[in-house]
Structures are given as C-alpha cells and as structure tokens.
C-alpha positions as CSV (number, residue, x, y, z in Angstrom):
1,M,15.9,10.6,-11.8
2,A,18.0,8.0,-10.1
3,G,17.2,7.3,-6.6
4,H,13.7,8.7,-6.8
5,N,11.0,6.6,-5.1
6,Y,7.9,6.7,-7.3
7,L,5.8,4.4,-5.1
8,R,4.2,7.1,-3.0
9,T,1.4,9.6,-3.5
10,H,2.7,12.7,-5.2
11,D,1.1,16.1,-4.5
12,L,1.3,18.9,-7.0
13,A,3.7,21.3,-5.3
14,S,3.8,23.5,-8.4
15,E,1.8,23.8,-11.6
16,H,3.0,20.4,-13.0
17,L,4.4,17.1,-12.0
18,L,6.5,14.7,-14.2
19,I,6.5,11.0,-13.3
20,D,8.6,8.4,-15.1
21,L,6.1,5.6,-15.5
22,G,8.8,3.2,-16.6
23,E,10.6,3.6,-13.3
24,A,7.4,3.5,-11.4
25,V,6.3,0.2,-13.1
26,T,9.8,-1.3,-12.5
27,E,9.5,-0.5,-8.8
28,L,6.0,-1.8,-8.5
29,H,6.9,-5.1,-10.2
30,G,9.8,-5.5,-7.7
31,L,7.4,-5.0,-4.8
32,A,4.6,-7.3,-6.0
33,P,5.5,-10.5,-4.0
34,D,4.4,-13.9,-5.2
35,G,1.2,-15.1,-3.5
36,Q,-0.5,-11.7,-3.8
37,N,-2.9,-11.2,-6.7
38,R,-2.3,-7.5,-6.9
39,R,-0.3,-4.5,-5.8
40,A,-1.3,-0.8,-6.2
41,V,0.0,2.6,-5.4
42,T,-1.6,6.0,-5.9
43,L,0.8,8.2,-7.9
44,V,-1.3,11.4,-7.8
45,K,-4.2,12.4,-5.7
46,Q,-5.1,16.1,-6.0
47,G,-8.1,18.3,-6.7
48,G,-10.6,15.4,-7.4
49,L,-8.1,13.5,-9.6
50,S,-6.5,10.2,-8.6
51,V,-4.0,8.2,-10.7
52,V,-3.3,4.7,-9.5
53,L,-0.6,2.3,-10.8
54,T,-1.8,-1.3,-10.3
55,H,-0.1,-4.7,-11.0
56,L,-2.3,-7.8,-11.3
57,H,-0.8,-11.3,-11.4
58,A,-2.3,-13.6,-14.0
59,G,-5.8,-14.5,-12.7
60,G,-5.9,-11.5,-10.4
61,T,-9.0,-9.4,-10.4
62,L,-10.6,-6.1,-9.6
63,A,-14.0,-7.3,-8.5
64,E,-17.0,-5.7,-10.1
65,H,-17.5,-2.2,-8.9
66,S,-18.4,1.3,-10.0
67,A,-16.8,4.7,-9.3
68,P,-18.7,8.0,-8.6
69,G,-16.9,9.8,-11.4
70,T,-15.4,9.1,-14.8
71,T,-12.7,6.4,-14.8
72,T,-10.2,5.1,-17.3
73,V,-8.1,1.9,-17.3
74,Q,-5.0,1.9,-19.4
75,V,-3.2,-1.4,-19.9
76,L,0.5,-0.6,-19.9
77,D,1.6,-4.3,-20.2
78,G,-0.1,-7.6,-20.2
79,Q,-3.7,-8.3,-21.2
80,V,-7.0,-8.1,-19.3
81,H,-10.6,-8.9,-19.7
82,V,-13.0,-6.2,-18.7
83,Q,-16.6,-7.1,-17.9
84,V,-19.2,-4.4,-18.5
85,G,-22.7,-5.7,-18.0
86,N,-23.1,-8.8,-20.2
87,E,-20.1,-7.8,-22.4
88,T,-16.6,-9.0,-22.0
89,L,-13.9,-6.8,-23.6
90,D,-10.4,-8.0,-24.5
91,V,-8.0,-5.2,-23.5
92,P,-4.4,-5.8,-24.4
93,A,-1.4,-3.6,-23.7
94,G,-1.6,-0.2,-25.4
95,R,-5.4,0.1,-25.1
96,L,-7.4,2.3,-22.8
97,I,-11.0,1.9,-21.8
98,A,-13.1,4.7,-20.2
99,F,-16.2,4.4,-18.1
100,D,-18.9,7.0,-17.3
101,A,-19.7,7.6,-13.6
102,R,-21.4,4.7,-11.8
103,V,-20.9,2.2,-14.7
104,R,-20.3,-1.2,-13.1
105,H,-17.3,-3.1,-14.4
106,G,-14.7,-5.7,-13.3
107,V,-11.2,-6.6,-14.5
108,E,-9.4,-10.0,-14.8
109,A,-5.8,-10.3,-15.7
110,L,-5.2,-13.0,-18.4
111,E,-1.4,-12.6,-17.8
112,D,0.7,-10.5,-15.4
113,S,-0.5,-7.0,-16.2
114,T,0.1,-3.4,-15.2
115,L,-2.7,-0.9,-15.3
116,L,-2.8,2.9,-15.0
117,L,-6.2,3.8,-13.4
118,T,-7.4,7.4,-13.6
119,L,-10.4,8.4,-11.4
120,A,-12.1,11.8,-11.6
121,Q,-14.3,13.1,-8.8
122,A,-18.0,13.0,-9.5
123,Q,-19.5,16.1,-11.1
124,S,-22.0,17.9,-9.0
C-alpha cells in the first residue's frame, strides 16, 4: 500500500474497507509537531460509526466529556490514565476501555500515546 495517504476520512465505497493501522500511526506521528499536545484524524465516518486515530504527547489530555453513543478507547502505544467518576484507571498499550452512552470520562497521556477511538451513534 505504498504511497497511500491514510490521514483522511475514508468512506465505505464498497462492502468493506481495509486500513493499515501501522502506516496510519506512522503518518500521524510524523505530523504531530512539537508544541501541540495532540493530533487526531478521522479514519472512518459512515452510518453512525466514527473511528478516530489520536496521538497525545506526554501530559496531553482529552478533557472530561461524554459521547451520545457507546465509545471505546484502545491504546495502541504508550500509556494513559482514564478518569471515570472518582476512579482513575491505568490503561497501557494493548488495552481497550469501553463506555456506555453519556458516561463522563477524561484521558491523560502518561507518555506519548496513540489511541484508536471508536464512537457509535446514540441508539434511538
């Protein structure tokens, strides 16, 4: 897949879409300039589903928030703390945390970290 630019939103033009996450992460890391706490790109946005690749520099945060639908945060590399209510969860690379709709949470990178966020549209 040489020469493919992953850092754009991909629409499903057929019944499936294959994205090389390794290449997408490499591109994202190359575009995350010093001085910015984070960089993100939506890889897929289709039919109520969004998949967002995010890089946080050490100390970078995703401020406390909630989403209208089910959400997952998968740590591809690095390590983050996730605040859910009064609980702080340690989430290293290789782990995934899921949130029900409207659950407030925040994320802080303990080291440079890459996250794959999946957001589903709220159920009616």
